[in-house]
C-alpha positions as CSV (number, residue, x, y, z in Angstrom):
1,X,0.1,0.0,0.0
2,X,2.7,2.4,1.0
3,X,4.8,1.6,-2.5
4,X,1.7,2.7,-4.8
5,X,1.4,5.7,-2.7
6,X,5.3,6.4,-3.2
7,X,4.6,5.9,-6.8
8,X,1.7,8.1,-6.9
9,X,3.2,11.1,-4.9
10,X,6.8,10.7,-7.4
11,X,4.1,11.4,-10.5
12,X,2.5,14.3,-8.7
13,X,5.8,15.8,-8.0
14,X,7.7,15.1,-11.3
15,X,6.3,15.6,-15.1
16,X,9.2,13.6,-16.3
17,X,8.2,10.4,-14.1
18,X,6.2,7.6,-16.1
19,X,6.6,4.8,-13.6
20,X,10.2,2.5,-13.7
21,X,11.9,0.1,-11.8
22,X,12.5,1.0,-8.0
23,X,15.3,-0.7,-5.6
24,X,14.3,-1.7,-2.1
25,X,16.6,-1.3,0.8
26,X,16.1,-1.9,4.6
27,X,18.1,0.5,6.6
28,X,20.3,0.0,10.0
29,X,17.9,1.4,12.0
30,X,14.8,-0.5,10.9
31,X,13.7,2.0,8.4
32,X,13.0,1.7,4.6
33,X,14.2,3.2,1.7
34,X,12.8,2.4,-2.1
35,X,14.7,4.3,-4.7
36,X,14.1,4.9,-8.3
37,X,16.6,2.8,-10.4
38,X,18.0,5.4,-12.7
39,X,21.1,7.6,-13.2
40,X,19.1,10.1,-14.6
41,X,18.2,13.5,-12.5
42,X,14.7,14.4,-12.3
43,X,12.9,17.4,-11.4
44,X,10.6,18.1,-8.8
45,X,8.4,20.8,-8.3
46,X,7.1,20.8,-4.4
47,X,3.6,22.1,-3.3
48,X,5.2,24.7,-1.5
49,X,6.5,26.1,-4.9
50,X,10.3,24.9,-4.8
51,X,11.6,23.4,-7.8
52,X,14.6,21.5,-7.8
53,X,16.4,18.6,-10.3
54,X,17.7,16.1,-8.2
55,X,19.5,12.6,-8.1
56,X,17.1,9.6,-8.6
57,X,17.8,8.8,-5.0
58,X,17.0,12.2,-3.6
59,X,13.6,12.6,-5.6
60,X,12.7,8.9,-4.2
61,X,13.3,10.3,-0.4
62,X,11.2,13.3,-1.3
63,X,8.4,11.1,-2.2
64,X,8.8,8.7,0.4
65,X,9.0,11.6,3.3
66,X,5.7,13.5,1.6
67,X,3.6,10.2,1.4
68,X,4.4,9.1,5.1
69,X,3.4,12.7,5.9
70,X,0.4,12.6,4.2
71,X,-0.4,9.2,5.5
72,X,0.1,10.4,9.2
73,X,-2.6,12.7,8.7
74,X,-4.8,10.2,6.8
75,X,-4.0,7.5,10.0
76,X,-5.0,10.4,12.2
77,X,-8.0,11.2,11.0
78,X,-9.2,7.8,10.9
79,X,-8.4,7.7,14.6
80,X,-5.9,4.7,13.7
81,X,-3.3,5.9,16.6
82,X,-1.5,2.2,15.6
83,X,-0.8,3.1,11.6
84,X,-0.1,6.6,12.6
85,X,2.6,5.5,14.9
86,X,4.0,3.3,12.2
87,X,4.2,6.1,9.8
88,X,5.6,8.8,12.2
89,X,8.2,6.3,13.3
90,X,9.2,5.3,9.4
91,X,9.4,9.1,8.5
92,X,11.5,9.9,11.6
93,X,13.6,6.6,10.5
94,X,14.5,8.0,6.9
95,X,14.8,11.4,7.9
96,X,17.9,10.2,10.3
97,X,19.2,9.1,7.2
98,X,18.7,12.0,5.8
99,X,20.4,14.0,8.1
100,X,23.5,12.0,7.8
101,X,23.8,12.8,3.8
102,X,26.4,15.5,2.7
103,X,25.1,19.1,3.0
104,X,24.3,19.5,-0.8
105,X,22.6,16.7,-1.0
106,X,20.2,17.0,1.9
107,X,19.6,20.8,1.4
108,X,17.7,20.3,-1.6
109,X,15.3,17.6,0.2
110,X,14.8,19.7,3.3
111,X,13.1,22.7,0.8
112,X,11.5,20.1,-1.2
113,X,9.4,18.6,1.5
114,X,9.2,22.2,3.8
């Protein structure tokens, strides 16, 4: 279910995205990362107005973080505390990964999700 939501989010953020293969990773902090398997940079247009051309991994991270944020709100509105906790936890674990990235890579991620 999360995967389909991430695909839809990427589609809404990136005009040039039309599907593709994704690689899946389990992170050492029990988080997850799925990354579009391409070397081509992607241009993302955030709902906040920020536009940036970033790597596929950065674009994937942005799509996942925005998806998890939306799912947090959905779970809260449904009164589903367990799902809300899961989505918040996954979001925090992926943000931990982002915080460890070099500044030049994480700065556009921060601007796009702000």
